[in-house]
BALOBA-1460 file (C-alpha; in Angstrom, 3 decimals):
// residues 142
<rec num="1" residu="m" x="0.000" y="0.000" z="0.000"/>
<rec num="2" residu="i" x="1.287" y="3.428" z="-0.932"/>
<rec num="3" residu="g" x="-0.176" y="6.768" z="0.082"/>
<rec num="4" residu="k" x="1.045" y="10.170" z="1.152"/>
<rec num="5" residu="v" x="1.328" y="12.420" z="4.170"/>
<rec num="6" residu="i" x="-1.280" y="15.193" z="4.061"/>
<rec num="7" residu="a" x="-0.305" y="16.994" z="7.283"/>
<rec num="8" residu="v" x="2.007" y="16.731" z="10.292"/>
<rec num="9" residu="n" x="0.581" y="18.053" z="13.555"/>
<rec num="10" residu="i" x="1.807" y="18.712" z="17.095"/>
<rec num="11" residu="s" x="0.538" y="19.967" z="20.437"/>
<rec num="12" residu="k" x="2.303" y="20.655" z="23.700"/>
<rec num="13" residu="n" x="-0.225" y="18.674" z="25.762"/>
<rec num="14" residu="k" x="-2.237" y="15.482" z="25.456"/>
<rec num="15" residu="g" x="-5.981" y="15.737" z="24.912"/>
<rec num="16" residu="e" x="-6.021" y="18.808" z="22.698"/>
<rec num="17" residu="r" x="-6.288" y="19.518" z="19.007"/>
<rec num="18" residu="k" x="-2.958" y="19.568" z="17.227"/>
<rec num="19" residu="t" x="-1.634" y="22.332" z="15.002"/>
<rec num="20" residu="p" x="-0.330" y="21.554" z="11.498"/>
<rec num="21" residu="v" x="3.349" y="22.463" z="11.062"/>
<rec num="22" residu="p" x="5.673" y="22.415" z="8.013"/>
<rec num="23" residu="e" x="7.656" y="19.394" z="9.287"/>
<rec num="24" residu="v" x="8.235" y="17.229" z="12.332"/>
<rec num="25" residu="t" x="11.273" y="15.349" z="13.577"/>
<rec num="26" residu="l" x="10.688" y="11.810" z="14.796"/>
<rec num="27" residu="r" x="13.153" y="10.418" z="17.317"/>
<rec num="28" residu="e" x="13.707" y="6.672" z="17.593"/>
<rec num="29" residu="e" x="11.794" y="5.087" z="20.503"/>
<rec num="30" residu="h" x="10.497" y="8.537" z="21.532"/>
<rec num="31" residu="g" x="8.066" y="10.018" z="19.006"/>
<rec num="32" residu="i" x="7.770" y="13.522" z="17.616"/>
<rec num="33" residu="v" x="10.171" y="16.011" z="19.165"/>
<rec num="34" residu="g" x="8.149" y="18.687" z="20.962"/>
<rec num="35" residu="d" x="4.837" y="16.792" z="20.976"/>
<rec num="36" residu="g" x="2.933" y="16.030" z="24.180"/>
<rec num="37" residu="h" x="2.440" y="12.361" z="23.255"/>
<rec num="38" residu="a" x="6.141" y="11.602" z="22.785"/>
<rec num="39" residu="g" x="7.845" y="9.357" z="25.307"/>
<rec num="40" residu="d" x="8.856" y="5.835" z="26.179"/>
<rec num="41" residu="w" x="5.562" y="4.053" z="25.491"/>
<rec num="42" residu="h" x="3.652" y="2.295" z="22.720"/>
<rec num="43" residu="r" x="1.629" y="5.296" z="21.478"/>
<rec num="44" residu="q" x="4.467" y="7.611" z="20.434"/>
<rec num="45" residu="v" x="2.835" y="8.719" z="17.164"/>
<rec num="46" residu="s" x="-0.833" y="8.787" z="16.144"/>
<rec num="47" residu="l" x="-2.082" y="8.546" z="12.570"/>
<rec num="48" residu="l" x="-5.491" y="9.210" z="11.050"/>
<rec num="49" residu="a" x="-6.553" y="9.010" z="7.408"/>
<rec num="50" residu="q" x="-7.852" y="12.073" z="5.578"/>
<rec num="51" residu="e" x="-10.655" y="9.768" z="4.442"/>
<rec num="52" residu="s" x="-11.765" y="9.468" z="8.098"/>
<rec num="53" residu="i" x="-11.767" y="13.248" z="8.521"/>
<rec num="54" residu="a" x="-13.852" y="13.519" z="5.330"/>
<rec num="55" residu="k" x="-16.537" y="11.316" z="6.961"/>
<rec num="56" residu="m" x="-16.908" y="13.863" z="9.760"/>
<rec num="57" residu="q" x="-16.904" y="16.752" z="7.266"/>
<rec num="58" residu="a" x="-19.738" y="14.986" z="5.400"/>
<rec num="59" residu="l" x="-21.745" y="15.186" z="8.644"/>
<rec num="60" residu="g" x="-21.419" y="18.962" z="8.439"/>
<rec num="61" residu="l" x="-18.543" y="19.432" z="10.878"/>
<rec num="62" residu="d" x="-15.967" y="22.130" z="10.255"/>
<rec num="63" residu="v" x="-12.918" y="19.972" z="11.006"/>
<rec num="64" residu="k" x="-9.485" y="19.665" z="9.465"/>
<rec num="65" residu="e" x="-6.108" y="17.990" z="9.911"/>
<rec num="66" residu="g" x="-4.967" y="17.905" z="13.541"/>
<rec num="67" residu="d" x="-8.460" y="18.454" z="14.979"/>
<rec num="68" residu="f" x="-8.660" y="14.803" z="16.057"/>
<rec num="69" residu="a" x="-5.298" y="15.119" z="17.877"/>
<rec num="70" residu="e" x="-3.543" y="12.985" z="15.257"/>
<rec num="71" residu="n" x="0.152" y="13.597" z="14.632"/>
<rec num="72" residu="i" x="0.171" y="12.409" z="11.036"/>
<rec num="73" residu="t" x="-2.721" y="12.783" z="8.600"/>
<rec num="74" residu="t" x="-2.421" y="10.373" z="5.665"/>
<rec num="75" residu="e" x="-4.239" y="9.726" z="2.411"/>
<rec num="76" residu="g" x="-4.517" y="6.592" z="0.302"/>
<rec num="77" residu="v" x="-3.741" y="3.976" z="2.985"/>
<rec num="78" residu="d" x="-6.446" y="2.014" z="4.822"/>
<rec num="79" residu="l" x="-4.856" y="2.499" z="8.242"/>
<rec num="80" residu="v" x="-7.412" y="0.525" z="10.286"/>
<rec num="81" residu="s" x="-6.833" y="-2.579" z="8.157"/>
<rec num="82" residu="l" x="-3.159" y="-2.722" z="9.139"/>
<rec num="83" residu="p" x="-2.242" y="-5.430" z="11.643"/>
<rec num="84" residu="i" x="-0.362" y="-4.769" z="14.870"/>
<rec num="85" residu="g" x="3.324" y="-5.041" z="14.007"/>
<rec num="86" residu="a" x="2.928" y="-3.673" z="10.461"/>
<rec num="87" residu="k" x="5.780" y="-1.406" z="9.389"/>
<rec num="88" residu="i" x="5.082" y="1.997" z="7.827"/>
<rec num="89" residu="e" x="7.666" y="4.162" z="6.093"/>
<rec num="90" residu="l" x="6.857" y="7.871" z="6.354"/>
<rec num="91" residu="g" x="9.411" y="9.749" z="4.289"/>
<rec num="92" residu="e" x="12.777" y="8.779" z="5.796"/>
<rec num="93" residu="t" x="11.297" y="7.311" z="9.003"/>
<rec num="94" residu="l" x="10.047" y="3.854" z="9.946"/>
<rec num="95" residu="l" x="7.162" y="3.177" z="12.340"/>
<rec num="96" residu="e" x="5.660" y="0.007" z="13.772"/>
<rec num="97" residu="v" x="1.898" y="-0.168" z="14.361"/>
<rec num="98" residu="t" x="1.248" y="-0.849" z="18.067"/>
<rec num="99" residu="q" x="-2.477" y="-0.157" z="18.514"/>
<rec num="100" residu="i" x="-5.607" y="0.261" z="16.385"/>
<rec num="101" residu="g" x="-8.128" y="2.687" z="17.844"/>
<rec num="102" residu="k" x="-8.357" y="3.694" z="21.483"/>
<rec num="103" residu="e" x="-10.805" y="4.100" z="24.294"/>
<rec num="104" residu="c" x="-11.683" y="7.709" z="24.992"/>
<rec num="105" residu="h" x="-12.079" y="8.132" z="28.747"/>
<rec num="106" residu="t" x="-13.333" y="11.687" z="28.362"/>
<rec num="107" residu="r" x="-15.406" y="13.036" z="25.502"/>
<rec num="108" residu="c" x="-13.587" y="15.487" z="23.239"/>
<rec num="109" residu="a" x="-15.012" y="18.636" z="21.654"/>
<rec num="110" residu="i" x="-15.522" y="16.765" z="18.367"/>
<rec num="111" residu="y" x="-17.706" y="14.175" z="20.087"/>
<rec num="112" residu="y" x="-19.909" y="16.882" z="21.560"/>
<rec num="113" residu="q" x="-20.217" y="18.619" z="18.177"/>
<rec num="114" residu="a" x="-21.044" y="15.479" z="16.173"/>
<rec num="115" residu="g" x="-22.165" y="12.892" z="18.681"/>
<rec num="116" residu="d" x="-19.315" y="10.728" z="17.399"/>
<rec num="117" residu="c" x="-15.569" y="10.816" z="16.750"/>
<rec num="118" residu="v" x="-13.478" y="8.814" z="14.263"/>
<rec num="119" residu="m" x="-10.211" y="8.720" z="16.209"/>
<rec num="120" residu="p" x="-11.236" y="5.992" z="18.711"/>
<rec num="121" residu="k" x="-12.276" y="3.658" z="15.876"/>
<rec num="122" residu="e" x="-10.083" y="4.673" z="12.955"/>
<rec num="123" residu="g" x="-6.938" y="6.220" z="14.410"/>
<rec num="124" residu="i" x="-3.828" y="4.087" z="14.798"/>
<rec num="125" residu="f" x="-0.770" y="4.374" z="16.996"/>
<rec num="126" residu="a" x="2.857" y="3.506" z="16.392"/>
<rec num="127" residu="r" x="6.317" y="3.581" z="17.856"/>
<rec num="128" residu="v" x="9.317" y="5.019" z="16.030"/>
<rec num="129" residu="l" x="11.858" y="2.423" z="14.848"/>
<rec num="130" residu="k" x="13.922" y="4.843" z="12.726"/>
<rec num="131" residu="g" x="13.854" y="8.588" z="13.206"/>
<rec num="132" residu="g" x="14.019" y="11.440" z="10.745"/>
<rec num="133" residu="v" x="12.001" y="14.303" z="9.314"/>
<rec num="134" residu="v" x="8.449" y="13.957" z="7.961"/>
<rec num="135" residu="r" x="6.719" y="16.587" z="5.835"/>
<rec num="136" residu="p" x="3.406" y="16.887" z="4.004"/>
<rec num="137" residu="g" x="3.769" y="15.258" z="0.589"/>
<rec num="138" residu="d" x="6.105" y="12.500" z="1.823"/>
<rec num="139" residu="r" x="5.274" y="8.971" z="0.697"/>
<rec num="140" residu="v" x="3.587" y="6.524" z="3.049"/>
<rec num="141" residu="v" x="4.612" y="2.933" z="2.271"/>
<rec num="142" residu="v" x="3.277" y="-0.064" z="4.190"/>
């Protein structure tokens, strides 16, 4: 499967919308430098497909890349179909899928706007096996 990176997004804290930036640096076994989710755990980087965001836009929500707190917004790859352990090349980096979806313990602003949110069902999480820089337009290769 081949797709592309649509946006790279960061936030200082967990549990908030992320802001698109021109590029991010991924550090091996850490995550995105400067992002609140980085650290020594299995959910170092979050990914969500643009196709998932489009579903919420079709419901009338004014949402965009980063609004679901995803670090990497992709296009052209069916992220939720990837098995745990799958390897994903993002530009010069290499990630390993560690979790599909997540349980939301508190409802986010998106949930209250739409009555639903795609991140718990369609977002995936990964750890960084090989660091480097990722930018919008980079290839995504599974």
